[in-house]
N, C-alpha and C positions, 0 to 999 in steps of 0.2 A: 480474434483471437479465442483462444480456449482456455478457460479459467474450471475450474474444479468447485461446487455446491459442495461444502462439508455437511452442510444439515440436511439437504434433499438428497444428499449422495448420488449426484447426477453431474454429469459435464455439460457447460453451456458454452454457449457462443457468442460474446459477448464484443463489444467495442469501447471504447476508452469513457465515452458519454454513459452507455449503460454500467460502468462499472461506480460510478460517479453516483446516477441514479440509484442503484444498490444500497451505497452507502447511507445517500439520504432517506432510505428505508430501511434505518438502524443494523446493518450488514456492514462488517467489517473485510475488508481489502488486503490481502497479503500479497506481495509481490516476493519472490525468492529470484535473486538477481544471479547472472552467470558469473560472478566472479566481485569478488569485495569490494567496498568502495571505499574511500575516505574522504573527508570532507576537507576543503581548502586550507584550513588552519593543523592536519594533521592530527586533531584532536580525537574524532570519533571514525571510527572504523565499522561496517555492518556489512552481512549479506542478507538481511532480511528484513521489507519495510512492511509496518502494520498500518494500515489507513483505515481510519475511519471520521463521522462527523460528531462533534456535540449538538449542534442544534439544528441543523441542518443549514447554517452559513459559515459555522467555523469547523477546520478539519485539523485532526490531530497524526500526527506521524509519529509513531514508534520505533525502534529499531530491535532488532536481533543481531548477535554473530554467534556461528557457530553453536545456535540451540538455545542460546543465552539470552534472555531481555536484557539489552541497557534500560540504565537510567534515564536516559537522553530522551529528548521529545522533540518536535516542532510544531506550530502553530501554522495553519494556511486560510486566508480566505478562499473565497471561490473562484477570486481573480489569479492568486497565486499558484492554482493550479496547473496554469499553463505551463508554466516553470519549476513546477517541483513533480508533477505526478504522470511517472512515463511507465507504465502498466505495458507498453508495447517491447520495451526494455530488458522487462522479465523472463528469466527461463520459463517459471510453472507461476500461473496465478490461483490463489486459493481464495474463496468467498465462505467467511462464517459468521 
């Protein structure tokens, strides 16, 4: 998939594991979704996911809606990424 590196100002061809490897090297991956998502409880709605790692073992996902960063976040370990991190569903991927 194509991802835009906002630091080096270039477009990269990466796969899911490549994005995870970039996060392990202190980079943030932003997934711009094609439509708004809502959690199963109807509590949280977002259209951008911001993924990063805390210490190389724990990952954090923050959310934005219509350009506004939300206060909510979720924590994941590397095994949780299989059920939570889906960059192939994003309409745009940016790396910062």
